[in-house]
DOBA-760259 format. One line per field, with one value per residue: residue number from 1; x, z, y of N, C-alpha, C in turn. Coordinates in steps of 0.05 Angstrom, whole numbers, padded with zeros to 5 digits. Layout:
% DOBA-760259
seq	(NUM,...)
n_x	(X,...)
n_z	(Z,...)
n_y	(Y,...)
ca_x	(X,...)
ca_z	(Z,...)
ca_y	(Y,...)
c_x	(X,...)
c_z	(Z,...)
c_y	(Y,...)
//
This chain:
% DOBA-760259
seq	(1,2,3,4,5,6,7,8,9,10,11,12,13,14,15,16,17,18,19,20,21,22,23,24,25,26,27,28,29,30,31,32,33,34,35,36,37,38,39,40,41,42,43,44,45,46,47,48,49,50,51,52,53,54,55,56,57,58,59,60,61,62,63,64,65,66,67,68,69,70,71,72,73)
n_x	(00016,00014,00017,00015,-00015,-00062,-00073,-00081,-00125,-00165,-00200,-00240,-00272,-00318,-00349,-00414,-00420,-00436,-00398,-00394,-00403,-00361,-00316,-00326,-00317,-00261,-00245,-00258,-00223,-00175,-00174,-00179,-00136,-00088,-00045,-00046,00001,00040,00093,00116,00115,00131,00116,00136,00132,00131,00075,00077,00110,00079,00038,00075,00090,00047,00026,00018,-00002,-00068,-00066,-00032,-00066,-00110,-00079,-00064,-00111,-00133,-00091,-00097,-00152,-00145,-00107,-00142,-00163)
n_z	(-00001,-00021,-00019,-00071,-00093,-00066,-00079,-00138,-00130,-00097,-00133,-00155,-00116,-00093,-00046,-00027,-00066,-00083,-00056,-00094,-00142,-00143,-00143,-00192,-00223,-00216,-00238,-00294,-00300,-00299,-00342,-00380,-00375,-00369,-00412,-00449,-00450,-00465,-00464,-00417,-00365,-00313,-00281,-00231,-00224,-00186,-00162,-00161,-00200,-00243,-00239,-00248,-00302,-00325,-00356,-00378,-00363,-00354,-00303,-00279,-00274,-00247,-00197,-00189,-00180,-00133,-00098,-00095,-00074,-00028,-00008,00006,00048)
n_y	(-00025,00044,00116,00136,00098,00104,00162,00155,00123,00154,00195,00168,00151,00186,00228,00205,00169,00105,00045,00000,00033,00067,00030,00009,00051,00066,00015,00027,00073,00051,00016,00053,00085,00057,00014,-00043,-00092,-00144,-00148,-00118,-00131,-00180,-00240,-00221,-00164,-00104,-00071,-00016,-00003,-00017,00023,00069,00055,00053,00005,-00063,-00129,-00165,-00195,-00157,-00111,-00124,-00138,-00082,-00057,-00086,-00069,-00014,-00009,-00029,00007,00049,00028)
ca_x	(-00003,00027,00006,00011,-00037,-00086,-00079,-00094,-00152,-00188,-00218,-00263,-00289,-00331,-00376,-00446,-00420,-00434,-00372,-00398,-00404,-00337,-00298,-00334,-00305,-00237,-00235,-00258,-00207,-00151,-00177,-00176,-00106,-00067,-00044,-00040,00030,00051,00120,00123,00119,00137,00101,00144,00134,00116,00049,00088,00123,00055,00033,00093,00094,00019,00032,00019,-00025,-00091,-00057,-00017,-00083,-00122,-00065,-00066,-00138,-00131,-00074,-00112,-00173,-00134,-00098,-00164,-00176)
ca_z	(00001,-00018,-00021,-00098,-00103,-00054,-00095,-00159,-00127,-00085,-00143,-00164,-00089,-00080,-00025,-00035,-00089,-00069,-00062,-00122,-00168,-00139,-00155,-00223,-00234,-00212,-00259,-00322,-00308,-00302,-00367,-00401,-00372,-00377,-00433,-00447,-00462,-00453,-00455,-00401,-00339,-00307,-00255,-00204,-00227,-00167,-00165,-00163,-00228,-00266,-00232,-00261,-00331,-00339,-00376,-00366,-00369,-00336,-00274,-00262,-00274,-00222,-00173,-00186,-00170,-00108,-00083,-00095,-00057,00002,-00002,00014,00072)
ca_y	(00000,00071,00141,00139,00084,00119,00185,00147,00112,00170,00211,00147,00148,00216,00229,00195,00148,00078,00033,-00009,00047,00076,00008,00007,00075,00058,-00003,00038,00088,00036,00004,00076,00101,00037,00002,-00075,-00093,-00162,-00147,-00097,-00137,-00211,-00247,-00211,-00137,-00094,-00055,00012,-00001,-00019,00053,00088,00056,00052,-00016,-00091,-00147,-00168,-00196,-00130,-00093,-00137,-00130,-00053,-00052,-00092,-00052,00012,-00011,-00035,00034,00067,00015)
c_x	(00014,00007,-00002,-00010,-00065,-00093,-00092,-00125,-00174,-00206,-00241,-00284,-00300,-00348,-00404,-00444,-00419,-00407,-00376,-00395,-00373,-00314,-00298,-00319,-00272,-00225,-00240,-00233,-00176,-00149,-00172,-00146,-00085,-00064,-00033,-00015,00043,00079,00136,00128,00130,00117,00106,00145,00112,00091,00058,00096,00102,00046,00049,00095,00069,00016,00028,-00001,-00049,-00083,-00047,-00046,-00103,-00109,-00066,-00091,-00141,-00120,-00089,-00137,-00161,-00121,-00115,-00176,-00205)
c_z	(00000,-00023,-00050,-00104,-00092,-00070,-00116,-00155,-00116,-00101,-00156,-00132,-00076,-00061,-00035,-00058,-00077,-00075,-00087,-00140,-00165,-00153,-00183,-00234,-00237,-00234,-00286,-00325,-00311,-00335,-00388,-00404,-00373,-00403,-00431,-00462,-00448,-00450,-00439,-00375,-00339,-00283,-00231,-00204,-00204,-00177,-00173,-00189,-00253,-00266,-00250,-00290,-00344,-00358,-00367,-00374,-00345,-00307,-00259,-00260,-00247,-00193,-00169,-00169,-00139,-00085,-00075,-00078,-00031,00014,00014,00042,00068)
c_y	(00026,00092,00146,00125,00098,00147,00176,00138,00129,00186,00189,00144,00174,00209,00224,00177,00123,00065,00020,00009,00063,00057,00005,00031,00070,00039,00007,00057,00071,00024,00033,00088,00081,00025,-00031,-00080,-00120,-00170,-00130,-00105,-00169,-00208,-00231,-00180,-00123,-00074,-00026,00013,-00005,00011,00072,00082,00054,00031,-00042,-00104,-00156,-00171,-00173,-00109,-00101,-00134,-00099,-00045,-00061,-00077,-00024,00009,-00015,-00007,00057,00054,00004)
//
């Protein structure tokens, strides 16, 4: 969990928005702002590197989503 992940996720979690709607918004943002690139990462790539490069594969994006949610508690 890092401050950078929290800062990325926070705009999706606006006051009054349900947790489900917020999580869906975060997922849409990841889909829009990150590029699928099977050469960009390995199974051991840290989540912070995925955030920095905005590239990866499905497992990277899933790990990024989970870490972002955890950063918000």
